[in-house]
N, C-alpha and C positions, 0 to 999 in steps of 0.2 A: 504494500500500500504506500502511496505517495503522500507525504505530509504536506500541510499548508506551507511549512517553511521551505520544503523542496520546490513547491510551485512558485513561491516568492523568489527563490534563488534563480529558477529558470527565467522568470520575467526580468530579474535584475541583470542577469547575464545577457539576455536579449537586448535590453536597452543599452547596455554598455557596448555590445557589439556594433550597434548602429551608431553610437556616439563617437567612440574612439577606437574600437577594435578590442579583441581579446588576446591574451597571451596563450601559448600552447597549452598550459595547464588549465586555464579557464575554458578553452575550447573542448578539452577532454572532459572536464567536469560537466559542461553543458551537454555534450553528447551523451554522457552516462545518465544524467538526470532526465533528459528527454526520452531516452530508451526505457528507463524505469517507468516514466509517466505513461508512455504508449502501451507498455505491457500491462500496467494496472488498468488502463482504460479498456483495453481489449478483453481482459479477464472479467471486468465488470459487465461489459456489453454481452459477452458470451453467457454469463450467468443469467442475465436478464432474458436473453433470447431462449435459453434452454428451459426457462420456467414458464414460457407462454403456453397457454391452453386456449383453445377456441371452443365456444359453445355452439353446437348445432341448433337449428330451430326446434328439433325434437327434445332438446335438453341434454343430450349426450355431450361429453367433453372429449376433445381430441388433443392429445399431447403432441405439439408441433415437432419437438425434437425426435420423439419416437417415430412419428410419421416420416420425417425427413430421413432418418436412419434406415427405415424400411425401404424407401424409394431408392436410396443410394445403393443398398445391398441388391435390390432387384435390378437396377441399372448395371451394376458391376457383373452380375450373373448373366444378364443378357449379352453384354459385351464379350464375356468369356465364351459363351455359346456361339456367338457370331464369329469370333476368332477361330474357334475349333472348326466351325463349318467351312470357313474360308481357307483352312489349312495353315493357319499362322501359329 
């Protein structure tokens, strides 16, 4: 998880880079902080997307992640069968 201090430091380094430039150490720090921020953002988004459920008009619930995984497995199986049929 990225702390508020890390976000403030990212912004501080950004402003400094625009105003006067960064040293090599500051550039490395900025890159490391940005990478951590993006990883935390992606993990948070993935958690949100994985927990989405859709309610059908009949009241039943569909787990979007499970449905997606089923579709991907079916697609992979079809591609494998197609490759076998074509002799690949």
